[in-house]
C-alpha positions in Angstrom: 44.6 46.1 -34.9 44.7 42.5 -36.3 43.8 40.5 -33.5 39.9 41.9 -31.0 38.7 40.4 -28.4 35.9 39.0 -29.9 37.6 36.8 -32.6 37.9 33.0 -31.5 40.9 31.5 -29.7 41.2 28.6 -32.1 40.8 31.5 -35.3 43.4 33.2 -33.8 45.9 30.6 -33.5 45.1 29.3 -36.7 46.0 32.8 -38.6 48.3 33.2 -36.5 50.8 30.9 -34.8 53.1 33.1 -33.1 50.4 34.2 -30.7 50.5 30.9 -28.9 53.6 31.7 -26.6 51.4 35.2 -25.9 48.6 33.0 -24.6 50.8 30.9 -22.7 52.7 33.7 -21.2 49.4 35.5 -20.0 48.2 31.9 -18.1 45.8 30.4 -21.4 47.9 27.2 -21.8 44.2 25.8 -22.6 44.5 26.1 -26.3 43.7 22.4 -27.1 41.0 22.0 -25.0 37.2 22.2 -26.1 36.8 25.5 -25.3 39.1 26.6 -27.1 37.4 25.6 -30.0 33.9 27.9 -29.2 35.3 31.1 -26.9 36.4 34.1 -27.9 39.6 35.9 -26.1 37.4 37.6 -24.2 35.4 34.5 -23.0 38.9 32.7 -22.3 40.6 35.5 -20.4 37.6 36.5 -18.3 37.2 32.6 -17.2 41.0 32.8 -16.6 40.5 36.0 -14.4 43.2 37.5 -17.5 43.7 41.2 -17.9 42.1 40.9 -22.0 43.4 44.3 -22.9 46.7 43.5 -21.8 46.1 39.8 -23.9 45.0 41.9 -26.9 47.9 44.4 -26.8 50.3 41.6 -27.1 48.4 39.1 -29.7 48.6 42.8 -31.6 51.8 43.2 -31.3 53.1 39.6 -31.8 50.7 39.4 -35.1 52.7 42.6 -35.9 56.0 41.3 -35.8 55.4 38.6 -38.1 
């Protein structure tokens, strides 16, 4: 697994640009907001009521398909 829920949102977007559509698909569309610069994926998912495990699974699938 390349991406974990403790990684920063901005860190993942920068390292894996193919993750952007996955974040949007799951309802985490504020990738450019200030919180994305310091929040972990888990924190962002919880704040938006998103299933973090499903998000992580899809993010890793996108990163693996790279």
